[in-house]
C-alpha positions as a printed NumPy array, in Angstrom:
array([[ -99.615,  -16.504,   57.456],
       [ -99.792,  -12.86 ,   56.398],
       [ -96.91 ,  -11.493,   54.991],
       [ -96.314,   -7.457,   55.812],
       [ -93.193,   -6.713,   53.494],
       [ -94.388,   -8.758,   50.386],
       [ -91.487,  -11.114,   50.278],
       [ -93.771,  -13.983,   48.995],
       [ -94.921,  -11.942,   45.907],
       [ -91.252,  -10.684,   45.081],
       [ -90.063,  -14.353,   45.601],
       [ -93.1  ,  -15.677,   43.043],
       [ -92.398,  -12.877,   40.75 ],
       [ -88.536,  -14.176,   40.703],
       [ -89.509,  -17.867,   40.217],
       [ -91.348,  -16.99 ,   37.348],
       [ -88.862,  -14.286,   35.89 ],
       [ -85.767,  -16.173,   36.413],
       [ -86.253,  -18.961,   33.671],
       [ -87.229,  -16.071,   31.433],
       [ -84.292,  -14.105,   31.655],
       [ -82.224,  -17.005,   31.329],
       [ -84.091,  -18.311,   28.254],
       [ -83.833,  -14.597,   26.571],
       [ -80.315,  -14.471,   27.921],
       [ -79.623,  -17.836,   25.822],
       [ -81.398,  -17.06 ,   22.911],
       [ -79.436,  -13.883,   22.523],
       [ -76.085,  -15.447,   22.824],
       [ -76.805,  -18.157,   20.121],
       [ -78.13 ,  -15.176,   17.844],
       [ -75.342,  -13.032,   18.34 ],
       [ -72.769,  -16.152,   17.87 ],
       [ -74.251,  -16.677,   15.007],
       [ -73.762,  -13.219,   13.761],
       [ -70.134,  -13.17 ,   14.824],
       [ -69.765,  -16.63 ,   12.46 ],
       [ -70.764,  -14.636,    9.634],
       [ -68.87 ,  -11.723,   10.329],
       [ -65.909,  -13.941,   11.   ],
       [ -66.757,  -15.514,    7.45 ],
       [ -66.515,  -12.809,    5.518],
       [ -63.071,  -11.859,    7.462],
       [ -61.484,  -14.771,    6.124],
       [ -61.331,  -16.459,    9.849],
       [ -60.904,  -20.184,    9.299],
       [ -63.237,  -22.604,   11.686],
       [ -66.507,  -21.3  ,   12.265],
       [ -66.618,  -22.668,   15.797],
       [ -64.238,  -19.824,   16.814],
       [ -67.421,  -17.525,   17.243],
       [ -69.339,  -19.591,   19.532],
       [ -66.899,  -20.092,   22.346],
       [ -67.357,  -17.672,   25.197],
       [ -65.287,  -14.704,   25.468],
       [ -62.566,  -16.42 ,   22.799],
       [ -65.165,  -15.123,   20.428],
       [ -65.032,  -11.568,   21.338],
       [ -61.078,  -11.766,   21.416],
       [ -61.167,  -12.99 ,   18.061],
       [ -63.285,  -10.286,   16.859],
       [ -60.987,   -7.648,   18.962],
       [ -58.225,   -8.843,   16.699],
       [ -60.632,   -8.168,   13.692],
       [ -60.766,   -4.527,   14.952],
       [ -56.935,   -4.026,   15.383],
       [ -57.16 ,   -4.3  ,   19.3  ],
       [ -55.027,   -6.403,   20.982],
       [ -56.718,   -9.49 ,   22.134],
       [ -55.11 ,   -9.108,   26.074],
       [ -56.551,   -5.615,   26.226],
       [ -59.838,   -6.928,   25.659],
       [ -59.509,   -9.299,   27.817],
       [ -58.079,   -7.219,   30.892],
       [ -60.882,   -5.033,   29.749],
       [ -63.91 ,   -7.757,   30.074],
       [ -62.193,   -8.791,   33.619],
       [ -62.707,   -5.352,   34.605],
       [ -66.092,   -5.124,   33.888],
       [ -67.079,   -8.094,   36.343],
       [ -65.642,   -5.677,   39.33 ],
       [ -68.333,   -3.068,   38.506],
       [ -70.562,   -3.801,   41.633],
       [ -67.649,   -2.142,   43.831],
       [ -69.149,    0.767,   45.184],
       [ -67.406,    4.416,   43.754],
       [ -65.335,    2.761,   41.203],
       [ -67.131,    0.067,   40.164],
       [ -68.825,    1.954,   37.294],
       [ -65.486,    3.119,   36.512],
       [ -64.207,   -0.233,   35.755],
       [ -67.045,   -1.034,   33.489],
       [ -66.067,    1.822,   31.182],
       [ -62.672,   -0.155,   30.271],
       [ -65.092,   -2.896,   28.563],
       [ -67.332,   -0.523,   27.22 ],
       [ -63.985,    1.786,   25.559],
       [ -62.733,   -1.362,   23.956],
       [ -65.918,   -2.861,   22.52 ],
       [ -66.394,    0.783,   21.166],
       [ -62.963,    0.97 ,   19.655],
       [ -63.303,   -2.724,   18.074],
       [ -66.9  ,   -1.902,   16.479],
       [ -65.793,    1.332,   15.258],
       [ -62.767,   -0.38 ,   13.276],
       [ -64.82 ,   -4.065,   12.094],
       [ -68.017,   -1.325,   11.061],
       [ -65.662,    0.461,    9.156],
       [ -64.134,   -2.552,    7.267],
       [ -67.629,   -3.766,    6.786],
       [ -68.736,    0.051,    4.862],
       [ -70.622,    0.775,    7.857],
       [ -69.101,    4.277,    9.677],
       [ -69.408,    5.259,   13.683],
       [ -72.697,    6.215,   13.75 ],
       [ -73.961,    2.615,   13.31 ],
       [ -72.699,    2.459,   16.987],
       [ -75.471,    4.284,   18.257],
       [ -77.84 ,    1.483,   17.936],
       [ -76.257,    0.139,   21.214],
       [ -78.2  ,    2.528,   22.966],
       [ -81.438,    0.475,   22.403],
       [ -81.355,   -1.963,   25.657],
       [ -80.844,   -5.433,   25.377],
       [ -81.219,   -5.676,   21.581],
       [ -79.304,   -2.803,   20.259],
       [ -75.99 ,   -4.844,   20.517],
       [ -77.901,   -7.643,   18.526],
       [ -78.987,   -5.465,   15.475],
       [ -76.051,   -3.757,   15.092],
       [ -74.412,   -7.559,   14.773],
       [ -77.205,   -8.408,   12.485],
       [ -76.39 ,   -5.31 ,   10.064],
       [ -72.997,   -6.536,    9.915],
       [ -73.489,  -10.017,    9.186],
       [ -75.887,   -9.416,    6.163],
       [ -74.605,   -6.449,    4.978],
       [ -73.784,   -6.653,    1.202],
       [ -70.453,   -4.651,    1.447],
       [ -67.766,   -7.11 ,    0.992],
       [ -64.56 ,   -7.075,    4.032],
       [ -62.164,   -4.559,    3.192],
       [ -59.345,   -4.198,    5.464],
       [ -57.032,   -2.146,    3.718],
       [ -58.436,    1.188,    5.175],
       [ -56.488,    3.939,    7.27 ],
       [ -54.476,    2.87 ,   10.18 ],
       [ -55.827,    2.516,   13.553],
       [ -54.946,    5.739,   15.728],
       [ -53.62 ,    3.204,   18.635],
       [ -51.215,    1.469,   15.881],
       [ -48.529,    2.812,   17.973],
       [ -49.6  ,    1.877,   21.8  ],
       [ -49.943,   -0.716,   23.905],
       [ -53.365,   -1.182,   22.51 ],
       [ -52.152,   -2.385,   18.806],
       [ -52.29 ,   -5.828,   18.12 ],
       [ -49.137,   -7.77 ,   17.87 ],
       [ -50.903,  -11.48 ,   18.45 ],
       [ -50.752,  -14.089,   16.012],
       [ -53.064,  -16.583,   16.123],
       [ -53.382,  -19.772,   13.544],
       [ -56.412,  -19.397,   11.567],
       [ -56.734,  -15.796,   11.801],
       [ -55.774,  -13.256,    9.504],
       [ -53.287,  -10.262,   10.243],
       [ -54.623,   -6.877,    9.262],
       [ -52.747,   -4.749,    7.118],
       [ -50.224,   -2.074,    9.043],
       [ -50.77 ,   -4.473,   12.124],
       [ -46.775,   -4.633,   13.673],
       [ -46.59 ,   -7.901,   14.503],
       [ -44.139,  -10.214,   16.642],
       [ -41.306,  -12.109,   15.62 ],
       [ -44.004,  -15.215,   15.591],
       [ -45.084,  -13.728,   12.202],
       [ -41.923,  -12.909,   10.433],
       [ -42.171,  -16.124,    8.144],
       [ -45.658,  -15.121,    7.377],
       [ -46.206,  -13.366,    4.176],
       [ -47.341,   -9.128,    4.835],
       [ -50.955,   -9.015,    5.703],
       [ -51.902,  -11.867,    6.516],
       [ -50.76 ,  -15.456,    8.18 ],
       [ -50.065,  -18.241,    5.622],
       [ -53.403,  -19.964,    4.408],
       [ -53.618,  -23.641,    4.47 ],
       [ -53.653,  -25.382,    1.093],
       [ -57.032,  -25.297,   -0.893],
       [ -58.142,  -22.36 ,    1.062],
       [ -60.177,  -19.773,   -0.915],
       [ -60.745,  -16.26 ,    0.241],
       [ -64.591,  -15.347,    0.543],
       [ -66.362,  -13.392,   -2.258],
       [ -66.006,  -10.125,   -2.831],
       [ -62.56 ,   -9.824,   -0.66 ],
       [ -60.446,   -7.258,   -1.69 ],
       [ -56.513,   -8.535,   -1.586],
       [ -54.219,   -6.212,    0.377],
       [ -51.587,   -4.556,   -1.942],
       [ -48.49 ,   -6.513,   -3.101],
       [ -45.269,   -5.943,   -1.633],
       [ -42.714,   -3.819,   -3.838],
       [ -40.696,   -5.842,   -5.726],
       [ -36.913,   -6.023,   -4.809],
       [ -34.827,   -4.03 ,   -6.809],
       [ -32.537,   -5.669,   -9.552],
       [ -29.689,   -7.301,   -8.293],
       [ -26.302,   -4.96 ,   -8.982],
       [ -24.542,   -6.294,  -12.014],
       [ -21.408,   -8.652,  -11.664],
       [ -18.017,   -6.852,  -11.901],
       [ -16.181,   -7.455,  -14.801],
       [ -13.058,   -9.468,  -14.837],
       [  -9.69 ,   -8.001,  -14.292],
       [  -7.924,   -6.519,  -16.861],
       [  -5.047,   -9.028,  -18.083],
       [  -2.531,   -7.048,  -20.333],
       [  -1.637,   -9.266,  -23.645],
       [   1.716,  -10.597,  -23.456],
       [   4.837,   -8.674,  -24.674],
       [   5.839,   -8.658,  -28.352],
       [   8.857,  -10.819,  -28.984],
       [  12.018,   -8.539,  -29.378],
       [  14.142,   -8.681,  -32.717],
       [  17.715,  -10.268,  -32.36 ],
       [  20.172,   -7.319,  -31.075],
       [  22.396,   -7.976,  -34.427],
       [  20.438,   -8.986,  -38.072],
       [  21.707,  -12.166,  -39.372],
       [  24.379,  -12.11 ,  -42.554],
       [  23.097,  -11.656,  -45.902],
       [  23.517,  -14.201,  -47.987],
       [  25.059,  -13.638,  -51.286],
       [  22.471,  -14.306,  -54.472],
       [  23.235,  -17.417,  -56.39 ],
       [  25.589,  -16.871,  -59.685],
       [  24.368,  -16.53 ,  -63.391],
       [  24.868,  -19.537,  -64.991],
       [  25.215,  -18.973,  -68.804],
       [  22.825,  -20.267,  -71.321],
       [  23.796,  -23.382,  -73.287],
       [  25.483,  -23.167,  -76.482],
       [  23.173,  -23.839,  -79.634],
       [  24.075,  -26.948,  -81.261],
       [  24.206,  -27.148,  -85.011],
       [  21.539,  -29.055,  -86.863],
       [  22.815,  -32.182,  -88.571],
       [  23.696,  -32.743,  -92.128],
       [  21.36 ,  -33.287,  -94.661],
       [  21.046,  -37.075,  -95.916],
       [  21.108,  -38.039,  -99.46 ],
       [  17.932,  -39.944, -100.81 ],
       [  18.293,  -43.211, -101.705],
       [  18.9  ,  -44.216, -105.222],
       [  15.868,  -45.413, -106.826],
       [  15.669,  -48.995, -107.55 ],
       [  14.818,  -50.584, -111.127],
       [  11.897,  -52.893, -111.141],
       [  12.367,  -56.353, -111.833],
       [  11.95 ,  -57.551, -115.476],
       [   8.768,  -59.341, -115.937],
       [   9.073,  -63.046, -116.852],
       [   9.086,  -64.258, -120.164],
       [   6.011,  -66.172, -121.083],
       [   6.474,  -70.024, -121.432],
       [   7.2  ,  -71.264, -124.831],
       [   4.27 ,  -73.536, -126.387]])
C-alpha cells in the first residue's frame, strides 16, 4: 500500500533512533555521575553512592554550591512543565538559573571562574565537558571563598544532611547547633581529601575574669590595759653582809721525842 504522507518512513526512523537515543542517554548519565563522584570526593562528601542517585545528586551539588536543595528541587520540578504553551519556556528558565548559580559557586571552589560555564552552550556534551574539567582538575577544593550574594535570601542553604559538609558562611538551622563551625562532625577515622584547605579556626574564647578577692576581715581589736595600774611592790630589804670571823689561834708544834736507846750487845 502506498503511503502518501511518509508515516511509515518516519516510524522506521524512530525505531532506529529511539534505541540509539536511549543508549546515549544512559551513557551520558553514567559519565556525568562518575564525574560528580570525583567532585563529591574532593569536597569531602561521604558516600560515593550519592553521585549515582538521580535528582538527589543534583541536590547534593546544590548544597556544595551554597544553594538550598529545596530551591533546586523546585526548579527541577518546574522544568517538567516546559511544554506548556506560552509560559513553558519561562518555567524552564528556573532550572537553568539554579544550575548556573550552583555551577558558578562550585567552579570557584575548584579554582575555575564563570567563563567555564560557557561550555554549557555546546549542545549535548557541553555540561559533561564542564563536569570533566572540574573532576580532573589539579586544583584542590577550597570552600573559603567570598560568601554567596544570596546568603541573606530564601535561596540560602540552611539544610543539614549527615555526611555532606556545611559550607563556611552558610547560615544553618538549629539542627547544626551541635556541629563544629563550618562542617558537620565527621565520623571516626575520617580523613580530609588531599590538598584540602581547612576553614579558619574559630576565635578563642576570651579569658575568664579573675575571681573576686575575699571579703576584708578586720583584725581583732588589741586588748585594752586595765583602768588602774597594779600596786607597786616594795623592793626587797637590803641584807647586811656577814661579819668577818677571826682566824684560829696558831698551835705550837709537838715537842721532839728522843730516839730510843740502842740495846747493848750481849756479853760473851
